[in-house]
C-alpha positions in Angstrom: -10.9 -11.7 7.2 -11.4 -15.1 5.8 -8.5 -16.3 3.5 -10.3 -18.7 1.0 -8.9 -22.5 0.3 -8.8 -21.8 -3.2 -5.3 -20.9 -4.8 -5.4 -18.3 -7.9 -2.4 -17.8 -9.6 -2.6 -13.9 -10.4 0.4 -11.6 -11.5 0.4 -8.1 -10.0 1.9 -7.3 -13.3 -0.8 -7.9 -15.5 -0.4 -5.0 -18.3 1.5 -5.5 -21.1 3.2 -2.0 -20.8 6.7 -1.3 -19.3 7.0 -0.2 -15.4 6.3 3.4 -16.3 3.0 2.8 -18.1 4.6 3.5 -21.5 4.0 1.3 -24.6 6.9 -0.7 -25.7 9.3 0.4 -28.8 7.5 -1.8 -31.1 3.8 -1.5 -30.5 1.6 0.7 -31.7 0.3 3.2 -29.2 -3.2 3.2 -30.6 -3.6 -0.7 -30.6 -2.2 -0.6 -27.0 -4.7 2.5 -25.8 -7.4 0.3 -27.2 -6.4 -3.0 -25.6 -6.2 -1.1 -22.2 -9.3 0.2 -22.9 -11.3 -3.1 -23.3 -9.6 -4.5 -20.1 -12.4 -5.8 -17.7 -11.4 -6.1 -14.1 -14.1 -8.5 -12.5 -14.4 -8.3 -8.1 -13.1 -10.7 -5.9 -15.8 -11.9 -3.1 -16.2 -9.1 -0.6 -14.4 -9.9 3.0 -12.5 -12.6 1.2 -8.7 -13.0 0.8 -8.1 -15.1 -2.5 -5.1 -17.4 -2.9 -3.4 -17.0 -5.9 -2.6 -20.5 -7.0 0.2 -22.0 -9.6 -2.3 -24.1 -11.5 -6.2 -24.7 -11.5 -6.5 -26.7 -8.2 -6.3 -26.3 -4.4 -3.4 -28.6 -4.3 -1.1 -26.3 -6.1 1.0 -24.0 -4.4 0.2 -20.4 -3.3 1.8 -17.5 -5.7 0.0 -14.6 -3.4 -2.6 -13.8 -1.9 -5.2 -11.0 -2.9 -6.6 -8.5 -0.6 -10.0 -8.0 0.0 -11.6 -5.8 -2.3 -9.0 -6.6 -5.2 -10.5 -6.8 -8.9 -8.8 -9.2 -11.1 -8.4 -9.3 -15.0 -9.0 -12.7 -16.8 -6.6 -13.2 -19.2 -8.0 -16.9 -20.0 -10.3 -19.6 -18.1 -9.9 -23.0 -17.9 -11.6 -26.1 -16.2 -9.8 -27.7 -13.2 -10.5 -28.9 -9.3 -14.5 -28.3 -8.4 -14.7 -25.5 -6.0 -17.6 -24.3 -3.6 -17.2 -20.5 -3.2 -19.7 -17.3 -2.4 -20.4 -17.3 -6.3 -21.3 -21.3 -6.8 -19.6 -24.5 -7.2 -17.9 -24.7 -10.1 -15.0 -26.3 -11.9 -13.7 -23.0 -13.8 -10.7 -21.4 -12.8 -9.6 -17.8 -14.1 -6.2 -17.4 -15.3 -5.1 -13.7 -14.2 -2.0 -14.3 -15.2 0.5 -16.7 -16.8 0.7 -19.4 -14.2 -1.3 -17.9 -11.9 -5.2 -19.3 -11.3 -8.0 -18.1 -8.6 -11.0 -20.1 -8.9 -13.9 -18.6 -10.4 -16.2 -19.7 -7.4 -14.4 -16.3 -6.0 -14.3 -13.8 -8.8 -18.1 -12.3 -9.6 -18.3 -12.4 -13.3 -22.1 -12.4 -13.7 -22.1 -15.7 -15.1 -21.9 -19.4 -14.4 -19.9 -20.3 -17.7 -17.2 -18.9 -19.4 -16.9 -15.3 -20.0 -13.6 -15.1 -22.1 -11.4 -17.5 -24.2 -10.1 -20.5 -23.0 -6.1 -21.2 -22.3 -4.8 -23.1 -24.1 
């Protein structure tokens, strides 16, 4: 079990639903169902425990550690510190929750570039 040197920020509750999985009072069930169906989860590198960090660099505080065989939903991507990992060398960081990032070098997106919107 190797723990990556990368801090990647990810929230354990990434869905826009309450704890019971229900749609909020003012949300359209149809819209929420479509949004949930469109969420793509990407696997982290096999055999890796990946650090989730507060910012897009290895100097940022570790928020939590993703266990082996985790999958993450990427909400947006940004540029940060260049990191080398199982999926190459990149400066792209994946936001897996507000204020939580993982290096794209540890996430199998199938691309060397951006796969979703850039974080604002």
